[in-house]
C-alpha positions as CSV (number, residue, x, y, z in Angstrom):
1,M,-21.5,5.1,-125.4
2,L,-23.1,2.2,-127.1
3,G,-21.6,3.4,-130.4
4,Q,-18.3,2.1,-129.0
5,L,-19.7,-1.4,-129.1
6,Q,-20.7,-1.2,-132.7
7,D,-18.3,-1.7,-135.6
8,A,-17.7,1.5,-137.6
9,G,-18.3,-0.2,-140.9
10,N,-15.0,-2.2,-141.2
11,S,-14.4,-5.8,-140.5
12,T,-12.5,-5.3,-137.3
13,T,-13.8,-7.3,-134.3
14,L,-13.1,-7.0,-130.6
15,A,-11.5,-9.7,-128.5
16,P,-13.9,-11.0,-125.8
17,S,-12.0,-9.1,-123.1
18,D,-12.1,-5.8,-125.1
19,F,-15.8,-6.2,-125.7
20,R,-16.4,-6.9,-122.0
21,G,-14.5,-3.8,-121.1
22,R,-16.4,-1.6,-123.4
23,L,-19.7,-3.2,-122.3
24,V,-18.8,-2.4,-118.6
25,E,-17.7,1.1,-119.5
26,S,-21.0,1.7,-121.3
27,A,-23.0,0.3,-118.4
28,V,-21.2,2.6,-115.9
29,G,-21.7,5.5,-118.3
30,A,-25.4,4.8,-118.6
31,Y,-25.8,4.6,-114.8
32,L,-23.9,7.9,-114.3
33,A,-25.8,9.7,-117.1
34,G,-29.1,8.7,-115.5
35,A,-28.1,9.8,-112.1
36,A,-26.7,13.1,-113.5
37,A,-30.0,13.7,-115.4
38,E,-31.9,13.5,-112.1
39,G,-29.7,16.2,-110.7
40,D,-27.7,14.2,-108.3
41,F,-24.3,15.5,-109.6
42,G,-22.6,17.0,-112.7
43,L,-21.1,14.6,-115.3
44,Y,-18.5,15.6,-117.7
45,C,-15.7,14.2,-119.9
46,W,-12.2,15.6,-120.4
47,R,-9.8,15.3,-123.3
48,E,-6.5,17.0,-124.0
49,G,-4.6,15.7,-127.0
50,Q,-4.4,12.0,-126.7
51,H,-5.3,11.9,-123.0
52,E,-8.9,11.6,-121.9
53,V,-11.0,10.8,-118.9
54,D,-14.3,9.2,-119.7
55,Y,-16.3,10.3,-116.6
56,V,-15.6,13.3,-114.4
57,V,-18.2,13.5,-111.6
58,E,-18.7,16.9,-109.9
59,A,-20.5,16.5,-106.6
60,V,-21.0,19.0,-103.8
61,E,-21.7,17.9,-100.2
62,V,-23.3,20.4,-97.9
63,R,-23.2,19.7,-94.1
64,E,-24.9,21.5,-91.3
65,M,-22.5,22.7,-88.6
66,V,-23.9,21.8,-85.2
67,G,-22.0,23.3,-82.3
């Protein structure tokens, strides 16, 4: 995730809004990865061709039926 914030060796720089967006994306990813590591839920990514979803959260809620 943080690799997205670093330049890949060329002289391209990000506009402030692009940098902020990637910073927020990385912060959200770090939070989700930490919670997933604790076993709270499953965390995945999805990519198909040029389409991608950065964070896919798999959670299961179990309720007790009272009645």
